[in-house]
N, C-alpha and C positions, 0 to 999 in steps of 0.2 A: 157355805163351805168355801175356803179360800181357793184361789186359782192355783196356788202352789204351796205345798208344805215343804219347808226345809226339814232336814233331819231332826233339828232341835225341836220342831213342832210336833213330832210324832209321839203317840202314846200307845201302849198296848191296848187293844180293844177298839181303836179307831176304825171306822168302816166307811165305805163308799159303794154305791151301786149304779148300774146302768142297765136299762132294759131296751130290747129291740125285738120287733116282730120279724121273723125270718120270712123272706119273700122268695118267689121263684127267681126273680132277678138276682138276689143275693147269691143263690146257689149257682146260677149260670155264671155270674161274674167270678165267684170264688173258683169255680172249675177252670175258667179261662186264665185267671192269674196264676194258679198253682199247677195247672196241667193235670189235676186229678179229675179225670173223666170217668171214674168208676160208674157203671150204669146204675148202681144202687141210688145214686144222687140225681141222675139225669134221664133215665129211661123208665117210664111208668110200667110198661109191660114186663121188663126184667124185674123191677122192684116188687111187682105183684107176686113173683115166684119165691121171694125171700121170706125170712121169719118176720119181717116188719110189714109185709103185704102192701107197702106203698113206699114212695120215694122218701128219703130222709136227707137232712142237711149233713154236710161234711162235719165231722166232730170238731175239726180244727176251726171251722167257721164259728161255732159257739165259743171255743177257747179263745178265739181272736178278740172277743168282746172284753176279755180280761185286760188286754193291752190298752183298750180305750180308757178303762178306769185308771190303770197304772200311769199312763202317759198324760192324762188330762185332769184327773181328780185326786187320786191318792196313790203315791205321793204327788204326782203331777209332772209338769214340764221339767225336763232335765233328768228324770228317772232313767236309769239304765238297767234293763232286764239282764240278769246274770244267769238265772236258771229257772226252770218251771217243771214240776212234776204234774202229771194228769192221770186221773182214773175216770174212764168213761163209764157212766152208770146207766144211761138210757138214751134212746135216739131223740132227735129234735125233728119234728115234722114241719112241713111248709105251713105257715100261718100261725105257728106257736110263738109266744113271746118268751124270750130268754132273758133272765136277769142275771147279770154278772155281779158278784159281790166280792169285795176285797176287804180283808180284815188284818190289821197289824197284829202279829203273833209274838214277835221278838225283835228287839233292837240290838244292834252290834255297833256301839259307838266308836270303837277303835278304827273302823274303816267307813263309817257312815253308811252302814248296810242295814237292811230290814228283811225279816222273814214274814211273808204274808200268806194267810189262808185265802185260797181262791176257789170259789164255788159258782157254778152256773145252775140255775134252776128253771124249771117250767112248771107253772101252777104250784109253786112251793116245793116241788120235789127235785132233788139233785139230778142233773143230767151229766155233770162232771164235777170232780173235786180235785184239788191239788194244792200245791204250795209253790210260791214264787220267792225268789231271793233277788233283791234289787239293791243297787247303789243309789243313794239319795243325795241330792245337792245339800250342802251345809251353808249356813250363813257365812261362815269364814271363807269358804271357797268362792262365794259370790262377791264378798268384799274384796278379795284378791283380784278377781276379774274386773271389778269396777275401778280399782286403783290403777290398772294397767293402761 
């Protein structure tokens, strides 16, 4: 897979994936960065009283894995996130491996934009689903920058 897809390289159906096992450290660091100290994520005693019966990762931590795919794989460096919809389907537990998958669903050549299906799964089951809309660098825009 190339380091960067220009808009002209994209085709409907093109996909990329990234997997990460969620650790205790990930949850603690995410809470520190975002300020989301909901005890559901950080306090085992509190979490035991909830419907999940144990601590779970922040939903946005899993969603954040999508940005890794968009910014480094598909489309790659230079991609600008314009919007993202998300539907949370299931919790992510500490120690589970989340796989973020991005798939090109539609191309909008007039502005070098793409609509992408975004899904995160654990053990093949969706934990979140959504759609991203991104701006993608074009070969023409890179040629102009190189000429400057």
